[in-house]
All heavy atoms as a GROMACS GRO file, in nm:
protein
  580
    1MET      N    1   4.678   6.258   8.455
    1MET     CA    2   4.638   6.337   8.340
    1MET      C    3   4.690   6.480   8.358
    1MET      O    4   4.661   6.546   8.457
    1MET     CB    5   4.486   6.335   8.330
    1MET     CG    6   4.432   6.413   8.219
    1MET     SD    7   4.252   6.384   8.222
    1MET     CE    8   4.203   6.457   8.078
    2ALA      N    9   4.768   6.525   8.266
    2ALA     CA   10   4.827   6.659   8.271
    2ALA      C   11   4.726   6.763   8.223
    2ALA      O   12   4.645   6.737   8.135
    2ALA     CB   13   4.952   6.664   8.186
    3THR      N   14   4.737   6.880   8.284
    3THR     CA   15   4.651   6.991   8.243
    3THR      C   16   4.730   7.082   8.151
    3THR      O   17   4.848   7.110   8.175
    3THR     CB   18   4.604   7.070   8.367
    3THR    OG1   19   4.536   6.981   8.453
    3THR    CG2   20   4.514   7.184   8.329
    4ASP      N   21   4.666   7.128   8.048
    4ASP     CA   22   4.728   7.219   7.953
    4ASP      C   23   4.763   7.349   8.024
    4ASP      O   24   4.678   7.412   8.087
    4ASP     CB   25   4.629   7.244   7.839
    4ASP     CG   26   4.682   7.336   7.731
    4ASP    OD1   27   4.797   7.384   7.743
    4ASP    OD2   28   4.608   7.358   7.634
    5PRO      N   29   4.889   7.393   8.016
    5PRO     CA   30   4.929   7.517   8.083
    5PRO      C   31   4.847   7.639   8.042
    5PRO      O   32   4.829   7.732   8.120
    5PRO     CB   33   5.076   7.535   8.042
    5PRO     CG   34   5.122   7.398   8.008
    5PRO     CD   35   5.001   7.327   7.953
    6SER      N   36   4.794   7.638   7.922
    6SER     CA   37   4.713   7.753   7.880
    6SER      C   38   4.585   7.764   7.962
    6SER      O   39   4.529   7.873   7.975
    6SER     CB   40   4.680   7.745   7.731
    6SER     OG   41   4.592   7.637   7.704
    7GLU      N   42   4.539   7.653   8.018
    7GLU     CA   43   4.420   7.657   8.104
    7GLU      C   44   4.449   7.738   8.231
    7GLU      O   45   4.363   7.810   8.280
    7GLU     CB   46   4.375   7.516   8.140
    7GLU     CG   47   4.323   7.436   8.022
    7GLU     CD   48   4.203   7.502   7.955
    7GLU    OE1   49   4.110   7.547   8.024
    7GLU    OE2   50   4.204   7.510   7.830
    8TYR      N   51   4.570   7.726   8.284
    8TYR     CA   52   4.609   7.805   8.400
    8TYR      C   53   4.611   7.953   8.366
    8TYR      O   54   4.564   8.037   8.443
    8TYR     CB   55   4.747   7.762   8.453
    8TYR     CG   56   4.748   7.626   8.514
    8TYR    CD1   57   4.817   7.522   8.454
    8TYR    CD2   58   4.681   7.600   8.634
    8TYR    CE1   59   4.820   7.395   8.511
    8TYR    CE2   60   4.682   7.474   8.691
    8TYR     CZ   61   4.752   7.372   8.630
    8TYR     OH   62   4.754   7.248   8.686
    9GLU      N   63   4.664   7.986   8.249
    9GLU     CA   64   4.672   8.125   8.206
    9GLU      C   65   4.532   8.185   8.191
    9GLU      O   66   4.511   8.302   8.222
    9GLU     CB   67   4.748   8.136   8.076
    9GLU     CG   68   4.896   8.104   8.092
    9GLU     CD   69   4.971   8.099   7.960
    9GLU    OE1   70   4.916   8.146   7.858
    9GLU    OE2   71   5.083   8.047   7.960
   10LYS      N   72   4.437   8.106   8.146
   10LYS     CA   73   4.299   8.153   8.133
   10LYS      C   74   4.235   8.175   8.269
   10LYS      O   75   4.150   8.263   8.285
   10LYS     CB   76   4.216   8.053   8.054
   10LYS     CG   77   4.254   8.042   7.908
   10LYS     CD   78   4.172   7.932   7.840
   10LYS     CE   79   4.223   7.901   7.702
   10LYS     NZ   80   4.154   7.785   7.643
   11ALA      N   81   4.273   8.094   8.367
   11ALA     CA   82   4.212   8.101   8.499
   11ALA      C   83   4.264   8.216   8.583
   11ALA      O   84   4.195   8.264   8.673
   11ALA     CB   85   4.232   7.969   8.574
   12ILE      N   86   4.384   8.263   8.557
   12ILE     CA   87   4.447   8.365   8.642
   12ILE      C   88   4.361   8.492   8.653
   12ILE      O   89   4.342   8.540   8.764
   12ILE     CB   90   4.589   8.396   8.592
   12ILE    CG1   91   4.669   8.270   8.604
   12ILE    CG2   92   4.647   8.518   8.661
   12ILE    CD1   93   4.793   8.269   8.680
   13PRO      N   94   4.309   8.549   8.546
   13PRO     CA   95   4.226   8.670   8.562
   13PRO      C   96   4.101   8.644   8.647
   13PRO      O   97   4.059   8.729   8.724
   13PRO     CB   98   4.189   8.708   8.419
   13PRO     CG   99   4.293   8.645   8.333
   13PRO     CD  100   4.332   8.519   8.404
   14LEU      N  101   4.043   8.525   8.634
   14LEU     CA  102   3.925   8.492   8.714
   14LEU      C  103   3.961   8.481   8.861
   14LEU      O  104   3.887   8.531   8.948
   14LEU     CB  105   3.863   8.361   8.665
   14LEU     CG  106   3.810   8.361   8.522
   14LEU    CD1  107   3.769   8.220   8.480
   14LEU    CD2  108   3.696   8.458   8.508
   15LEU      N  109   4.073   8.418   8.890
   15LEU     CA  110   4.118   8.407   9.029
   15LEU      C  111   4.151   8.544   9.087
   15LEU      O  112   4.116   8.573   9.202
   15LEU     CB  113   4.240   8.315   9.038
   15LEU     CG  114   4.214   8.168   9.013
   15LEU    CD1  115   4.345   8.092   9.003
   15LEU    CD2  116   4.127   8.110   9.124
   16ALA      N  117   4.217   8.626   9.009
   16ALA     CA  118   4.252   8.760   9.056
   16ALA      C  119   4.127   8.842   9.088
   16ALA      O  120   4.121   8.913   9.189
   16ALA     CB  121   4.339   8.832   8.952
   17ALA      N  122   4.026   8.832   9.004
   17ALA     CA  123   3.902   8.904   9.027
   17ALA      C  124   3.832   8.854   9.154
   17ALA      O  125   3.781   8.934   9.233
   17ALA     CB  126   3.809   8.890   8.907
   18HIS      N  127   3.833   8.723   9.174
   18HIS     CA  128   3.771   8.665   9.294
   18HIS      C  129   3.845   8.709   9.419
   18HIS      O  130   3.783   8.748   9.518
   18HIS     CB  131   3.769   8.513   9.282
   18HIS     CG  132   3.699   8.446   9.395
   18HIS    ND1  133   3.563   8.458   9.416
   18HIS    CD2  134   3.745   8.365   9.493
   18HIS    CE1  135   3.529   8.389   9.524
   18HIS    NE2  136   3.638   8.332   9.572
   19LEU      N  137   3.978   8.706   9.415
   19LEU     CA  138   4.056   8.749   9.530
   19LEU      C  139   4.036   8.897   9.559
   19LEU      O  140   4.034   8.938   9.675
   19LEU     CB  141   4.204   8.718   9.508
   19LEU     CG  142   4.239   8.570   9.511
   19LEU    CD1  143   4.385   8.549   9.470
   19LEU    CD2  144   4.211   8.509   9.646
   20ALA      N  145   4.019   8.978   9.457
   20ALA     CA  146   3.994   9.120   9.477
   20ALA      C  147   3.860   9.143   9.549
   20ALA      O  148   3.850   9.230   9.636
   20ALA     CB  149   3.994   9.194   9.343
   21LYS      N  150   3.760   9.062   9.517
   21LYS     CA  151   3.630   9.071   9.586
   21LYS      C  152   3.647   9.038   9.734
   21LYS      O  153   3.592   9.107   9.821
   21LYS     CB  154   3.530   8.975   9.523
   21LYS     CG  155   3.487   9.013   9.384
   21LYS     CD  156   3.393   8.907   9.327
   21LYS     CE  157   3.351   8.936   9.186
   21LYS     NZ  158   3.256   8.835   9.135
   22ILE      N  159   3.721   8.932   9.761
   22ILE     CA  160   3.744   8.892   9.900
   22ILE      C  161   3.820   9.002   9.974
   22ILE      O  162   3.784   9.038  10.087
   22ILE     CB  163   3.820   8.758   9.906
   22ILE    CG1  164   3.733   8.646   9.849
   22ILE    CG2  165   3.862   8.725  10.050
   22ILE    CD1  166   3.806   8.515   9.828
   23GLU      N  167   3.922   9.056   9.911
   23GLU     CA  168   4.002   9.161   9.973
   23GLU      C  169   3.917   9.284  10.005
   23GLU      O  170   3.929   9.342  10.114
   23GLU     CB  171   4.119   9.199   9.883
   23GLU     CG  172   4.214   9.298   9.947
   23GLU     CD  173   4.336   9.324   9.863
   23GLU    OE1  174   4.338   9.287   9.744
   23GLU    OE2  175   4.430   9.384   9.917
   24ARG      N  176   3.830   9.324   9.913
   24ARG     CA  177   3.742   9.439   9.940
   24ARG      C  178   3.651   9.412  10.059
   24ARG      O  179   3.630   9.498  10.144
   24ARG     CB  180   3.660   9.474   9.816
   24ARG     CG  181   3.738   9.545   9.707
   24ARG     CD  182   3.648   9.603   9.600
   24ARG     NE  183   3.566   9.502   9.533
   24ARG     CZ  184   3.603   9.437   9.422
   24ARG    NH1  185   3.720   9.461   9.366
   24ARG    NH2  186   3.522   9.349   9.367
   25ALA      N  187   3.596   9.291  10.065
   25ALA     CA  188   3.506   9.256  10.176
   25ALA      C  189   3.580   9.257  10.309
   25ALA      O  190   3.530   9.309  10.410
   25ALA     CB  191   3.444   9.119  10.151
   26VAL      N  192   3.701   9.203  10.310
   26VAL     CA  193   3.780   9.200  10.433
   26VAL      C  194   3.819   9.341  10.474
   26VAL      O  195   3.806   9.378  10.592
   26VAL     CB  196   3.905   9.110  10.416
   26VAL    CG1  197   4.001   9.125  10.533
   26VAL    CG2  198   3.864   8.964  10.400
   27ASP      N  199   3.865   9.422  10.380
   27ASP     CA  200   3.904   9.560  10.412
   27ASP      C  201   3.787   9.639  10.468
   27ASP      O  202   3.801   9.711  10.567
   27ASP     CB  203   3.960   9.631  10.288
   27ASP     CG  204   4.097   9.582  10.249
   27ASP    OD1  205   4.164   9.513  10.329
   27ASP    OD2  206   4.138   9.613  10.134
   28ARG      N  207   3.672   9.624  10.405
   28ARG     CA  208   3.552   9.696  10.452
   28ARG      C  209   3.514   9.651  10.593
   28ARG      O  210   3.482   9.733  10.680
   28ARG     CB  211   3.437   9.673  10.354
   28ARG     CG  212   3.318   9.760  10.383
   28ARG     CD  213   3.219   9.757  10.270
   28ARG     NE  214   3.143   9.633  10.272
   28ARG     CZ  215   3.099   9.570  10.166
   28ARG    NH1  216   3.123   9.615  10.046
   28ARG    NH2  217   3.029   9.459  10.177
   29THR      N  218   3.520   9.521  10.618
   29THR     CA  219   3.485   9.469  10.750
   29THR      C  220   3.588   9.512  10.853
   29THR      O  221   3.552   9.549  10.966
   29THR     CB  222   3.473   9.315  10.746
   29THR    OG1  223   3.380   9.279  10.644
   29THR    CG2  224   3.426   9.260  10.878
   30ARG      N  225   3.714   9.509  10.818
   30ARG     CA  226   3.819   9.551  10.911
   30ARG      C  227   3.801   9.697  10.949
   30ARG      O  228   3.813   9.734  11.066
   30ARG     CB  229   3.957   9.529  10.848
   30ARG     CG  230   4.072   9.560  10.943
   30ARG     CD  231   4.208   9.533  10.881
   30ARG     NE  232   4.228   9.390  10.868
   30ARG     CZ  233   4.251   9.327  10.752
   30ARG    NH1  234   4.256   9.396  10.639
   30ARG    NH2  235   4.268   9.197  10.748
   31THR      N  236   3.768   9.781  10.853
   31THR     CA  237   3.751   9.923  10.878
   31THR      C  238   3.633   9.949  10.972
   31THR      O  239   3.642  10.032  11.063
   31THR     CB  240   3.728   9.999  10.746
   31THR    OG1  241   3.844   9.982  10.664
   31THR    CG2  242   3.703  10.146  10.768
   32SER      N  243   3.525   9.875  10.954
   32SER     CA  244   3.403   9.903  11.031
   32SER      C  245   3.390   9.821  11.158
   32SER      O  246   3.314   9.859  11.248
   32SER     CB  247   3.279   9.881  10.944
   32SER     OG  248   3.272   9.745  10.903
   33HIS      N  249   3.462   9.708  11.170
   33HIS     CA  250   3.437   9.618  11.283
   33HIS      C  251   3.561   9.574  11.361
   33HIS      O  252   3.550   9.485  11.447
   33HIS     CB  253   3.364   9.493  11.233
   33HIS     CG  254   3.221   9.518  11.200
   33HIS    ND1  255   3.182   9.580  11.083
   33HIS    CD2  256   3.109   9.491  11.269
   33HIS    CE1  257   3.050   9.588  11.083
   33HIS    NE2  258   3.003   9.536  11.193
   34ALA      N  259   3.677   9.631  11.335
   34ALA     CA  260   3.798   9.590  11.407
   34ALA      C  261   3.777   9.602  11.557
   34ALA      O  262   3.723   9.702  11.605
   34ALA     CB  263   3.917   9.674  11.363
   35GLY      N  264   3.814   9.498  11.630
   35GLY     CA  265   3.805   9.499  11.775
   35GLY      C  266   3.668   9.465  11.830
   35GLY      O  267   3.651   9.457  11.952
   36GLN      N  268   3.570   9.442  11.746
   36GLN     CA  269   3.437   9.407  11.794
   36GLN      C  270   3.427   9.257  11.820
   36GLN      O  271   3.513   9.180  11.778
   36GLN     CB  272   3.332   9.453  11.693
   36GLN     CG  273   3.326   9.604  11.680
   36GLN     CD  274   3.210   9.650  11.594
   36GLN    OE1  275   3.114   9.578  11.570
   36GLN    NE2  276   3.220   9.773  11.545
   37PRO      N  277   3.323   9.214  11.890
   37PRO     CA  278   3.308   9.071  11.920
   37PRO      C  279   3.304   8.985  11.792
   37PRO      O  280   3.254   9.028  11.688
   37PRO     CB  281   3.173   9.063  11.992
   37PRO     CG  282   3.152   9.200  12.048
   37PRO     CD  283   3.217   9.294  11.949
   38PHE      N  284   3.358   8.864  11.805
   38PHE     CA  285   3.370   8.772  11.692
   38PHE      C  286   3.238   8.754  11.618
   38PHE      O  287   3.236   8.759  11.495
   38PHE     CB  288   3.421   8.636  11.741
   38PHE     CG  289   3.421   8.531  11.633
   38PHE    CD1  290   3.525   8.523  11.542
   38PHE    CD2  291   3.315   8.442  11.621
   38PHE    CE1  292   3.524   8.427  11.441
   38PHE    CE2  293   3.312   8.346  11.521
   38PHE     CZ  294   3.418   8.339  11.430
   39ALA      N  295   3.129   8.733  11.689
   39ALA     CA  296   3.000   8.707  11.624
   39ALA      C  297   2.958   8.823  11.533
   39ALA      O  298   2.911   8.802  11.421
   39ALA     CB  299   2.891   8.679  11.727
   40ALA      N  300   2.979   8.945  11.580
   40ALA     CA  301   2.944   9.063  11.500
   40ALA      C  302   3.033   9.074  11.378
   40ALA      O  303   2.986   9.106  11.267
   40ALA     CB  304   2.954   9.189  11.585
   41VAL      N  305   3.162   9.048  11.397
   41VAL     CA  306   3.257   9.055  11.285
   41VAL      C  307   3.226   8.947  11.183
   41VAL      O  308   3.224   8.973  11.062
   41VAL     CB  309   3.402   9.042  11.336
   41VAL    CG1  310   3.499   9.034  11.220
   41VAL    CG2  311   3.438   9.158  11.428
   42HIS      N  312   3.199   8.827  11.231
   42HIS     CA  313   3.171   8.715  11.140
   42HIS      C  314   3.048   8.745  11.056
   42HIS      O  315   3.048   8.724  10.934
   42HIS     CB  316   3.151   8.586  11.222
   42HIS     CG  317   3.146   8.464  11.138
   42HIS    ND1  318   3.029   8.418  11.081
   42HIS    CD2  319   3.244   8.377  11.101
   42HIS    CE1  320   3.054   8.308  11.013
   42HIS    NE2  321   3.184   8.282  11.023
   43GLN      N  322   2.944   8.797  11.118
   43GLN     CA  323   2.822   8.833  11.045
   43GLN      C  324   2.849   8.942  10.942
   43GLN      O  325   2.805   8.934  10.828
   43GLN     CB  326   2.713   8.876  11.143
   43GLN     CG  327   2.583   8.917  11.076
   43GLN     CD  328   2.514   8.802  11.007
   43GLN    OE1  329   2.521   8.688  11.052
   43GLN    NE2  330   2.447   8.830  10.896
   44ALA      N  331   2.922   9.045  10.984
   44ALA     CA  332   2.952   9.155  10.893
   44ALA      C  333   3.038   9.108  10.775
   44ALA      O  334   3.015   9.149  10.661
   44ALA     CB  335   3.024   9.267  10.969
   45LEU      N  336   3.134   9.021  10.804
   45LEU     CA  337   3.219   8.969  10.697
   45LEU      C  338   3.139   8.883  10.601
   45LEU      O  339   3.154   8.895  10.478
   45LEU     CB  340   3.336   8.890  10.756
   45LEU     CG  341   3.434   8.830  10.656
   45LEU    CD1  342   3.492   8.936  10.564
   45LEU    CD2  343   3.544   8.755  10.730
   46ALA      N  344   3.051   8.799  10.654
   46ALA     CA  345   2.967   8.715  10.567
   46ALA      C  346   2.880   8.802  10.477
   46ALA      O  347   2.866   8.775  10.357
   46ALA     CB  348   2.880   8.623  10.652
   47GLU      N  349   2.825   8.910  10.532
   47GLU     CA  350   2.742   9.000  10.452
   47GLU      C  351   2.827   9.074  10.347
   47GLU      O  352   2.783   9.090  10.233
   47GLU     CB  353   2.671   9.100  10.542
   47GLU     CG  354   2.563   9.036  10.626
   47GLU     CD  355   2.503   9.130  10.730
   47GLU    OE1  356   2.538   9.251  10.732
   47GLU    OE2  357   2.422   9.082  10.811
   48ALA      N  358   2.946   9.117  10.386
   48ALA     CA  359   3.034   9.187  10.292
   48ALA      C  360   3.075   9.094  10.178
   48ALA      O  361   3.078   9.136  10.061
   48ALA     CB  362   3.157   9.241  10.364
   49LEU      N  363   3.105   8.969  10.208
   49LEU     CA  364   3.139   8.872  10.104
   49LEU      C  365   3.021   8.851  10.010
   49LEU      O  366   3.038   8.844   9.888
   49LEU     CB  367   3.185   8.740  10.165
   49LEU     CG  368   3.322   8.743  10.232
   49LEU    CD1  369   3.342   8.619  10.318
   49LEU    CD2  370   3.433   8.756  10.128
   50GLN      N  371   2.902   8.844  10.067
   50GLN     CA  372   2.782   8.827   9.985
   50GLN      C  373   2.761   8.951   9.897
   50GLN      O  374   2.730   8.938   9.779
   50GLN     CB  375   2.661   8.802  10.073
   50GLN     CG  376   2.535   8.773   9.996
   50GLN     CD  377   2.419   8.737  10.087
   50GLN    OE1  378   2.429   8.741  10.209
   50GLN    NE2  379   2.307   8.704  10.028
   51ASP      N  380   2.778   9.069   9.955
   51ASP     CA  381   2.763   9.193   9.878
   51ASP      C  382   2.861   9.200   9.762
   51ASP      O  383   2.829   9.253   9.656
   51ASP     CB  384   2.784   9.316   9.968
   51ASP     CG  385   2.672   9.336  10.069
   51ASP    OD1  386   2.567   9.269  10.056
   51ASP    OD2  387   2.692   9.417  10.162
   52GLU      N  388   2.980   9.147   9.783
   52GLU     CA  389   3.084   9.146   9.678
   52GLU      C  390   3.065   9.032   9.580
   52GLU      O  391   3.141   9.021   9.484
   52GLU     CB  392   3.224   9.137   9.741
   52GLU     CG  393   3.270   9.261   9.811
   52GLU     CD  394   3.301   9.376   9.716
   52GLU    OE1  395   3.322   9.351   9.595
   52GLU    OE2  396   3.303   9.490   9.762
   53ASP      N  397   2.968   8.946   9.606
   53ASP     CA  398   2.945   8.828   9.523
   53ASP      C  399   3.067   8.736   9.523
   53ASP      O  400   3.104   8.679   9.421
   53ASP     CB  401   2.906   8.868   9.381
   53ASP     CG  402   2.844   8.752   9.302
   53ASP    OD1  403   2.781   8.664   9.365
   53ASP    OD2  404   2.860   8.748   9.179
   54ALA      N  405   3.131   8.726   9.640
   54ALA     CA  406   3.248   8.640   9.658
   54ALA      C  407   3.199   8.507   9.714
   54ALA      O  408   3.186   8.489   9.834
   54ALA     CB  409   3.349   8.705   9.752
   55ARG      N  410   3.170   8.416   9.624
   55ARG     CA  411   3.117   8.286   9.664
   55ARG      C  412   3.231   8.187   9.687
   55ARG      O  413   3.343   8.210   9.647
   55ARG     CB  414   3.025   8.233   9.557
   55ARG     CG  415   2.902   8.319   9.537
   55ARG     CD  416   2.802   8.249   9.446
   55ARG     NE  417   2.682   8.328   9.433
   55ARG     CZ  418   2.654   8.399   9.326
   55ARG    NH1  419   2.736   8.400   9.223
   55ARG    NH2  420   2.543   8.469   9.320
   56ASN      N  421   3.196   8.078   9.750
   56ASN     CA  422   3.287   7.965   9.767
   56ASN      C  423   3.410   7.996   9.851
   56ASN      O  424   3.516   7.940   9.827
   56ASN     CB  425   3.330   7.907   9.631
   56ASN     CG  426   3.212   7.861   9.549
   56ASN    OD1  427   3.115   7.810   9.603
   56ASN    ND2  428   3.219   7.882   9.419
   57VAL      N  429   3.398   8.086   9.947
   57VAL     CA  430   3.508   8.108  10.040
   57VAL      C  431   3.495   8.000  10.147
   57VAL      O  432   3.388   7.981  10.206
   57VAL     CB  433   3.504   8.248  10.102
   57VAL    CG1  434   3.619   8.267  10.199
   57VAL    CG2  435   3.507   8.355   9.993
   58VAL      N  436   3.602   7.928  10.171
   58VAL     CA  437   3.603   7.818  10.267
   58VAL      C  438   3.561   7.872  10.404
   58VAL      O  439   3.615   7.973  10.450
   58VAL     CB  440   3.743   7.755  10.274
   58VAL    CG1  441   3.750   7.644  10.378
   58VAL    CG2  442   3.784   7.703  10.137
   59PRO      N  443   3.465   7.807  10.470
   59PRO     CA  444   3.416   7.857  10.599
   59PRO      C  445   3.526   7.878  10.702
   59PRO      O  446   3.522   7.975  10.779
   59PRO     CB  447   3.318   7.749  10.645
   59PRO     CG  448   3.271   7.685  10.518
   59PRO     CD  449   3.389   7.690  10.424
   60GLN      N  450   3.625   7.792  10.704
   60GLN     CA  451   3.735   7.808  10.800
   60GLN      C  452   3.816   7.934  10.772
   60GLN      O  453   3.867   7.998  10.865
   60GLN     CB  454   3.828   7.685  10.798
   60GLN     CG  455   3.763   7.560  10.851
   60GLN     CD  456   3.687   7.481  10.744
   60GLN    OE1  457   3.656   7.531  10.635
   60GLN    NE2  458   3.657   7.357  10.775
   61VAL      N  459   3.824   7.972  10.646
   61VAL     CA  460   3.895   8.096  10.609
   61VAL      C  461   3.814   8.216  10.659
   61VAL      O  462   3.870   8.310  10.716
   61VAL     CB  463   3.919   8.103  10.457
   61VAL    CG1  464   3.970   8.240  10.415
   61VAL    CG2  465   4.014   7.993  10.414
   62VAL      N  466   3.684   8.212  10.641
   62VAL     CA  467   3.598   8.321  10.689
   62VAL      C  468   3.610   8.333  10.840
   62VAL      O  469   3.626   8.444  10.894
   62VAL     CB  470   3.452   8.300  10.646
   62VAL    CG1  471   3.362   8.409  10.705
   62VAL    CG2  472   3.439   8.296  10.495
   63GLU      N  473   3.609   8.221  10.910
   63GLU     CA  474   3.621   8.223  11.056
   63GLU      C  475   3.755   8.279  11.100
   63GLU      O  476   3.762   8.359  11.195
   63GLU     CB  477   3.599   8.083  11.112
   63GLU     CG  478   3.456   8.037  11.102
   63GLU     CD  479   3.435   7.895  11.152
   63GLU    OE1  480   3.525   7.839  11.217
   63GLU    OE2  481   3.327   7.840  11.125
   64GLU      N  482   3.862   8.240  11.034
   64GLU     CA  483   3.995   8.290  11.071
   64GLU      C  484   4.007   8.439  11.044
   64GLU      O  485   4.061   8.514  11.126
   64GLU     CB  486   4.104   8.212  10.996
   64GLU     CG  487   4.244   8.261  11.023
   64GLU     CD  488   4.288   8.252  11.169
   64GLU    OE1  489   4.227   8.176  11.248
   64GLU    OE2  490   4.385   8.322  11.204
   65LEU      N  491   3.957   8.484  10.931
   65LEU     CA  492   3.960   8.627  10.902
   65LEU      C  493   3.877   8.705  11.004
   65LEU      O  494   3.920   8.810  11.053
   65LEU     CB  495   3.908   8.653  10.761
   65LEU     CG  496   4.000   8.609  10.647
   65LEU    CD1  497   3.924   8.610  10.515
   65LEU    CD2  498   4.123   8.697  10.640
   66ALA      N  499   3.760   8.652  11.039
   66ALA     CA  500   3.676   8.718  11.139
   66ALA      C  501   3.746   8.723  11.274
   66ALA      O  502   3.741   8.825  11.345
   66ALA     CB  503   3.542   8.646  11.151
   67ARG      N  504   3.815   8.616  11.310
   67ARG     CA  505   3.889   8.613  11.437
   67ARG      C  506   3.997   8.720  11.438
   67ARG      O  507   4.012   8.795  11.534
   67ARG     CB  508   3.950   8.475  11.461
   67ARG     CG  509   4.024   8.464  11.596
   67ARG     CD  510   4.109   8.340  11.604
   67ARG     NE  511   4.216   8.337  11.506
   67ARG     CZ  512   4.330   8.410  11.514
   67ARG    NH1  513   4.349   8.493  11.614
   67ARG    NH2  514   4.422   8.399  11.421
   68GLN      N  515   4.073   8.729  11.329
   68GLN     CA  516   4.180   8.827  11.321
   68GLN      C  517   4.126   8.970  11.327
   68GLN      O  518   4.185   9.055  11.395
   68GLN     CB  519   4.261   8.808  11.192
   68GLN     CG  520   4.344   8.682  11.192
   68GLN     CD  521   4.419   8.663  11.061
   68GLN    OE1  522   4.433   8.756  10.982
   68GLN    NE2  523   4.466   8.542  11.038
   69ILE      N  524   4.017   8.996  11.260
   69ILE     CA  525   3.957   9.130  11.264
   69ILE      C  526   3.905   9.160  11.404
   69ILE      O  527   3.923   9.270  11.455
   69ILE     CB  528   3.844   9.142  11.158
   69ILE    CG1  529   3.905   9.131  11.018
   69ILE    CG2  530   3.767   9.271  11.175
   69ILE    CD1  531   3.803   9.112  10.907
   70SER      N  532   3.844   9.061  11.466
   70SER     CA  533   3.791   9.079  11.601
   70SER      C  534   3.901   9.109  11.701
   70SER      O  535   3.883   9.191  11.792
   70SER     CB  536   3.714   8.954  11.643
   70SER     OG  537   3.666   8.966  11.774
   71GLU      N  538   4.014   9.046  11.686
   71GLU     CA  539   4.124   9.063  11.781
   71GLU      C  540   4.211   9.186  11.750
   71GLU      O  541   4.294   9.224  11.832
   71GLU     CB  542   4.213   8.938  11.781
   71GLU     CG  543   4.141   8.818  11.839
   71GLU     CD  544   4.224   8.690  11.832
   71GLU    OE1  545   4.335   8.692  11.774
   71GLU    OE2  546   4.178   8.588  11.885
   72ALA      N  547   4.190   9.247  11.636
   72ALA     CA  548   4.269   9.365  11.598
   72ALA      C  549   4.227   9.486  11.679
   72ALA      O  550   4.110   9.497  11.718
   72ALA     CB  551   4.252   9.394  11.449
   73PRO      N  552   4.319   9.576  11.704
   73PRO     CA  553   4.279   9.699  11.773
   73PRO      C  554   4.181   9.780  11.689
   73PRO      O  555   4.192   9.782  11.566
   73PRO     CB  556   4.410   9.777  11.790
   73PRO     CG  557   4.518   9.694  11.731
   73PRO     CD  558   4.459   9.572  11.670
   74ALA      N  559   4.085   9.840  11.754
   74ALA     CA  560   3.984   9.920  11.684
   74ALA      C  561   4.049  10.042  11.622
   74ALA      O  562   4.142  10.100  11.676
   74ALA     CB  563   3.875   9.963  11.782
   75SER      N  564   3.999  10.080  11.505
   75SER     CA  565   4.048  10.200  11.437
   75SER      C  566   4.000  10.323  11.511
   75SER      O  567   3.894  10.324  11.571
   75SER     CB  568   3.996  10.202  11.293
   75SER     OG  569   4.040  10.090  11.223
   76ARG      N  570   4.079  10.426  11.503
   76ARG     CA  571   4.040  10.551  11.570
   76ARG      C  572   4.008  10.658  11.471
   76ARG      O  573   4.046  10.668  11.367
   76ARG     CB  574   4.152  10.598  11.661
   76ARG     CG  575   4.174  10.500  11.772
   76ARG     CD  576   4.287  10.548  11.860
   76ARG     NE  577   4.327  10.437  11.944
   76ARG     CZ  578   4.317  10.438  12.073
   76ARG    NH1  579   4.269  10.541  12.136
   76ARG    NH2  580   4.356  10.335  12.143
   0.00000   0.00000   0.00000
């Protein structure tokens, strides 16, 4: 069953808004928690995503982002 291309066009602004929420949460967590232990980063990222109302982020994606932030050098 083919999907009407106009449905994709309608979805793009919604996807862009959702991705912007995720990006804000990640940026905020990276700024405040870079280089900290994984558990602390994961918790902070989960809270930031919740604060941004960014639902339905795949848990493995959250874990990978938290790992990358944890392993990044701390900001000075």
